[in-house]
DSSP file (Angstrom, degrees, kcal/mol; ACC not computed):
  #  RESIDUE AA STRUCTURE BP1 BP2  ACC     N-H-->O    O-->H-N    N-H-->O    O-->H-N    TCO  KAPPA ALPHA  PHI   PSI    X-CA   Y-CA   Z-CA
    1    1 A X     >        0   0    0      0, 0.0     4,-2.1     0, 0.0     5,-0.2   0.000 360.0 360.0 360.0-119.6   34.3  -48.5  -40.7
    2    2 A X  H  >  +     0   0    0      1,-0.2     4,-2.4     2,-0.2     5,-0.2   0.906 360.0  50.8 -64.9 -43.9   37.0  -50.7  -39.2
    3    3 A X  H  > S+     0   0    0      1,-0.2     4,-2.5     2,-0.2     5,-0.2   0.922 110.1  50.4 -61.6 -43.8   36.2  -53.7  -41.5
    4    4 A X  H  > S+     0   0    0      1,-0.2     4,-2.9     2,-0.2    -1,-0.2   0.919 111.1  48.5 -59.7 -45.0   36.3  -51.5  -44.6
    5    5 A X  H  X S+     0   0    0     -4,-2.1     4,-2.7     2,-0.2    -1,-0.2   0.884 110.6  51.2 -64.3 -38.5   39.7  -50.0  -43.6
    6    6 A X  H  X S+     0   0    0     -4,-2.4     4,-2.3     2,-0.2    -2,-0.2   0.924 113.4  44.5 -64.4 -44.6   41.1  -53.5  -42.9
    7    7 A X  H  X S+     0   0    0     -4,-2.5     4,-3.0     2,-0.2     5,-0.3   0.918 114.1  50.0 -64.9 -43.6   40.0  -54.8  -46.3
    8    8 A X  H  X S+     0   0    0     -4,-2.9     4,-2.8    -5,-0.2    -2,-0.2   0.908 111.2  48.9 -61.6 -42.7   41.3  -51.6  -48.0
    9    9 A X  H  X S+     0   0    0     -4,-2.7     4,-2.0     2,-0.2    -1,-0.2   0.912 113.2  47.1 -64.0 -42.6   44.6  -52.0  -46.2
   10   10 A X  H  X S+     0   0    0     -4,-2.3     4,-2.0     2,-0.2    -2,-0.2   0.943 115.9  43.9 -64.6 -48.0   44.9  -55.6  -47.2
   11   11 A X  H  X S+     0   0    0     -4,-3.0     4,-3.0     1,-0.2    -2,-0.2   0.880 111.4  55.3 -65.2 -37.6   43.9  -54.9  -50.8
   12   12 A X  H  X S+     0   0    0     -4,-2.8     4,-2.7    -5,-0.3    -1,-0.2   0.892 107.2  49.7 -62.0 -40.2   46.2  -51.9  -50.9
   13   13 A X  H  X S+     0   0    0     -4,-2.0     4,-2.2     2,-0.2    -1,-0.2   0.928 112.9  46.2 -65.1 -44.4   49.2  -54.0  -49.8
   14   14 A X  H  X S+     0   0    0     -4,-2.0     4,-2.6     2,-0.2    -2,-0.2   0.923 112.9  50.8 -62.2 -44.2   48.4  -56.6  -52.5
   15   15 A X  H  X S+     0   0    0     -4,-3.0     4,-2.9     1,-0.2    -2,-0.2   0.913 110.1  48.8 -61.8 -43.6   48.0  -53.8  -55.1
   16   16 A X  H  X S+     0   0    0     -4,-2.7     4,-2.5     2,-0.2    -1,-0.2   0.889 111.1  50.8 -64.1 -38.6   51.3  -52.2  -54.1
   17   17 A X  H  X S+     0   0    0     -4,-2.2     4,-2.2     2,-0.2    -2,-0.2   0.926 112.5  45.9 -64.3 -44.4   53.0  -55.6  -54.4
   18   18 A X  H  X S+     0   0    0     -4,-2.6     4,-2.8     2,-0.2     5,-0.2   0.926 113.5  49.3 -63.4 -45.4   51.5  -56.2  -57.9
   19   19 A X  H  X S+     0   0    0     -4,-2.9     4,-2.7     1,-0.2    -2,-0.2   0.896 111.0  50.2 -61.6 -40.3   52.5  -52.7  -59.0
   20   20 A X  H  X S+     0   0    0     -4,-2.5     4,-2.2     2,-0.2    -1,-0.2   0.904 111.8  47.9 -64.7 -41.1   56.0  -53.1  -57.7
   21   21 A X  H  X S+     0   0    0     -4,-2.2     4,-2.3     2,-0.2    -2,-0.2   0.926 113.4  47.0 -65.4 -44.8   56.3  -56.5  -59.6
   22   22 A X  H  X S+     0   0    0     -4,-2.8     4,-3.0     1,-0.2     5,-0.3   0.920 112.2  51.0 -62.1 -43.9   55.0  -54.9  -62.8
   23   23 A X  H  X S+     0   0    0     -4,-2.7     4,-2.7    -5,-0.2    -1,-0.2   0.892 110.2  49.3 -60.5 -40.5   57.3  -52.0  -62.4
   24   24 A X  H  X S+     0   0    0     -4,-2.2     4,-2.2     2,-0.2    -1,-0.2   0.904 112.8  47.1 -66.0 -41.6   60.3  -54.3  -61.9
   25   25 A X  H  X S+     0   0    0     -4,-2.3     4,-2.4     2,-0.2    -2,-0.2   0.946 115.1  45.0 -65.0 -49.1   59.3  -56.3  -65.0
   26   26 A X  H  X S+     0   0    0     -4,-3.0     4,-2.9     1,-0.2     5,-0.3   0.923 113.4  51.1 -61.8 -43.9   58.8  -53.2  -67.2
   27   27 A X  H  X S+     0   0    0     -4,-2.7     4,-2.6    -5,-0.3    -1,-0.2   0.890 110.3  49.8 -60.1 -40.1   62.0  -51.7  -65.8
   28   28 A X  H  X S+     0   0    0     -4,-2.2     4,-2.3     2,-0.2    -1,-0.2   0.908 112.5  46.6 -65.2 -43.1   63.9  -54.9  -66.6
   29   29 A X  H  X S+     0   0    0     -4,-2.4     4,-2.7     2,-0.2     5,-0.2   0.937 115.2  45.8 -64.6 -47.6   62.5  -55.0  -70.2
   30   30 A X  H  X S+     0   0    0     -4,-2.9     4,-2.8     1,-0.2    -2,-0.2   0.922 114.0  49.0 -62.2 -44.3   63.2  -51.3  -70.8
   31   31 A X  H  X S+     0   0    0     -4,-2.6     4,-2.3    -5,-0.3    -1,-0.2   0.891 111.7  49.4 -62.4 -39.9   66.7  -51.6  -69.3
   32   32 A X  H  X S+     0   0    0     -4,-2.3     4,-2.3     2,-0.2    -2,-0.2   0.923 113.4  45.6 -65.3 -45.2   67.4  -54.7  -71.5
   33   33 A X  H  X S+     0   0    0     -4,-2.7     4,-2.1     2,-0.2    -2,-0.2   0.913 113.3  50.0 -63.5 -42.9   66.3  -52.9  -74.6
   34   34 A X  H  < S+     0   0    0     -4,-2.8    -2,-0.2     1,-0.2    -1,-0.2   0.898 113.0  46.6 -63.8 -40.5   68.2  -49.8  -73.8
   35   35 A X  H  < S+     0   0    0     -4,-2.3    -1,-0.2    -5,-0.2    -2,-0.2   0.885 111.3  52.3 -66.7 -39.3   71.4  -51.9  -73.1
   36   36 A X  H  <        0   0    0     -4,-2.3    -2,-0.2     1,-0.2    -1,-0.2   0.869 360.0 360.0 -67.6 -37.9   70.9  -53.9  -76.3
   37   37 A X     <        0   0    0     -4,-2.1    -1,-0.2    -5,-0.1    -2,-0.2   0.479 360.0 360.0 -78.8 360.0   70.6  -50.8  -78.6
């Protein structure tokens, strides 16, 4: 119920933050490679 939703919301926020960080890193690498070539 409420506890599950609270945990899910907390984990979801962490997951989104991690995904955003990974996306930024991958985007930076791809952008760097694209610029270099």
